[in-house]
N, C-alpha and C positions, 0 to 999 in steps of 0.2 A: 602306363595307360595302354589299354588294348587298342588294336587297329580296328576302329569301329566302322561299320558300313551303314549308309543311309540310302534312301531312294531319291533320285533326282526327279524332276517333274515329268520326264519322259519315261520313267520306270527303270532306268539304268542304275547300277550301283556305283557309289563313290565313297571315299572316306568322309564320315560325318565330321570328324575333328580336323578337317583340312585347314580351317581357320582356328587356331588353337585358343588364344588366351581367353576371350569372352565366350563362354559356352552358351549363356543365355543373355538376351537383351530384349527388354520390353519397354515400349515407348507409348505413353499416353493411353495405356490399356484400360478398357472398360468392359463390363459385363452387365447386361440388363436381362432380367427374367420377366416375361410377360405372361400373366395368368388372369383370365377373366377380365381383360382390359385394364389390369392393374400392373404397373411397371415397378419392379424392384431393382434398384441399382446396387448390385452386389459389389462391383468394383468400379472405381472412377479415377481416371488420370494416373494410373499406376506406372511409375518409372522404376525399373528394376534391372540390375545386371548381376550375373553370377559368373565368376571366373573359374576356369578349369582348375580343379583341385581345392576349391574353397569349401568350407563348412559353414552353411548359412542356416539361421533359424528365422522362421516367420512367426511372429508372436502377436497376440492380441486376444481380446475377450471373445466369447462365443458369439457367432453371428456377424463377425467383422469382415468376413470374406476370405479367411485363410484357406479353407478347403477348396473354395472356388478357384483361387489363385493356383493352388497346387494341381488341381485338375487340368487347368489350362497349361501349366508347365509340362505336365505329363501327356499332353495331347489327348486327354480324355474328354475335353470340352474345348470350345472355340470362343475367342473373345467377340464381343459385339462391335468393338471399335479399337483403334490403335494398331500397333505393330508388335509382333512377336517373332524374333529371329533366334534360331537354334543353331549354334556354331556357324553364324554368318548367313544362314539360309532362312528366308521368310517361310513360315509354315502356312501362310494364308491359303495358298492354292494347292496344298497337298490333298490328294484323294484319300478316301477312307482306307483303302488298302495300303497306301504309302504311310499313313499315320500309324496303322496297326503294325506295319513292318518296323518302323522306328521304335515304337513302344516295346515291341518284343525284343529288339536287339540292343537298344540304347538306354532304356529306362528301367530301373529296378524299383518296384513299388513295395512299400511296407505299410500295412494298414493297422488301425487301432484294434480292429476285431480279428486280426490275424488272417482271416479268410482262407483257412486251410480246409481241404476237403476231407470230411470225416471218415469216408470209407477207403481212403488211400493212405498208404504208409507214409512215414516221414520222407523216405527216399523218393517215393512216387510223387509226393507233393512238390518236392524240390525239382524233380525232373520234368514235371508237366509242361512248364513254359518252353523247355528245350525241345519238346517233341514237335513243336510247330516250326522248327528250323530244319534245314537239310543237313542234319548232323548224325554221324554214325552212332549206334547205340553204345559202343565202347567209349566214345568221347563224352556222351551224355553221362554215363556212369562215373567217369573220371571227374567230371565237373561237379557232380552231385557229392561225391566223396570229399573232394577238396573243399567245397563250400561248407559241408557239415563239420569238417574238421576245424575250419576257421571259426565257427561259432560254438565249438565245444559240444556238438550233438552227434558225432559219428557213432557213438555207442547206442543210439536210439533209432537206427535206420529202419528197423522192422516194426517199430511201435506205431500206433495210430494216434491222431491228435487227442482223442478222448483219454488216452493213457498218460498225457503229459500235463504238467502244470502250466499256468498262464505264461510264466517267464520262459519255459521251455518251448511253448508254442510260438512265442514271438521270435525266439532264436531260430527256429525252423523257418519262419517267415522271412527273416533276414537272409538266411542261407538261400532261399528261393530267389530273393531279389538279386543276390550277387553272383549266382551260379552262371548266369549268361555273360558276365563281364561287362556290365552296363557302363555307359559314360556318366550317367547321372542317377543317383539314388534319391528317391523321394519318399519321405516317411510322414504319414499323416497321423499325428498324435500317437506315436509308437509306444508311449508309456501309459496311455489313457486307461487301459484295463489292468494295470499292474500295480502292486504295492510299491512303496518307495525303494525297497531293496532291489527288486527285480527291475524296476524302472531305471535305477542307476546302472545296473548291469547291462541293460540294453543300450543305454547311452554310452557307456564305456566301449561297447562293441562298435557302435557307429563311429566313435572317436578313433578307434584302432583302424577301421576301414579308411577313414580320412587320412590318417597318418601314412597308410599304404598307398595313397595317391588318389583315392576316390573323391569325386565331387558329391557332396551330401547336402540335401536341403530338407529340413524338418519343419513341421508345423506343430506348434505347442501353445497352450494357453498358460503354461506354468513357467514363470521366469527363472526358476531354478534350473530347469533343463535347457533353457535357451543359453545359459552360461557355458554349456559345453561347446557351443559353436564359436567360430572366430568372429562372427558378425551377426547382428540381429536386426531384422527389418520389422518395425512395429506397424500393424494395421489397426485402423479404427474407422468404422462405418465405410469400409471399402476403399479407404485411402491410406497411402503410406504417410505416417505422421512423424516417423523417426527412423533413421538408418545409422546404426552405430557399431563400433567395434566392441568386442567383449570387454568386460570390466574386471580386471584382476582383483581389485579391492572387494567388489561385491562377491566374487567367487570365494575369496579368502574368508569373508564373513560367514558364508554358508558352510564352509568346511568347519569353522569354529562352532557352528550351531549343530554339527553332527551330520550334515548333508555333504557327501563327498563329491567333489568336482575334480577330475583329473586334468593335468596340464602336461 
């Protein structure tokens, strides 16, 4: 695991992973959206912990609060109530700049729609988040090359997103997420825009990253992909209704049906 840096409340730097084992702790977490005097309870009473080095899937039907929960995990949004501690630190009083600092250095995001910039090359897309750090150009180039080699896309560095297939674009998105050496990789429906073959390839890639020590959390509505994780948290109407370890029997049944799940 990399030696990660976070911002303290007074703006100084310190190791984010100073408290190692539980990277994420959420207690009685809630999220309420208010529009035109109508309250929508997206999350209610959520209890969740993620250990360092764990591979977790958040599963459930559309509209159950999965993406809202992932956004809070990645400091893109804030809860309405409850407590969220990241590596032992409460995030409640972090300033906007401190949250951005942690997102840039500690969280790698992978999105369903890839979110690549069309007029940047593959290499430039992967390098972009690193340009917001105080990092020499030579180090940025090394990290970009290493990340693209890990996802099997080093031969496409000069290509543009429009010249790539969906599966290739998602591999580039994964490379962008891991180039900074994040403590936590968050993937929101990473297979949603892919066929089953490319979806399996992306999940295999996330599995390999986890085996290399990464902490990975994915959101999915597809129970087949949830089986790649060690543990699955099921959401329904904004509440955790089940928290279970992966089921080897169910995985084996999927393999027999033609859907491959690596172990």
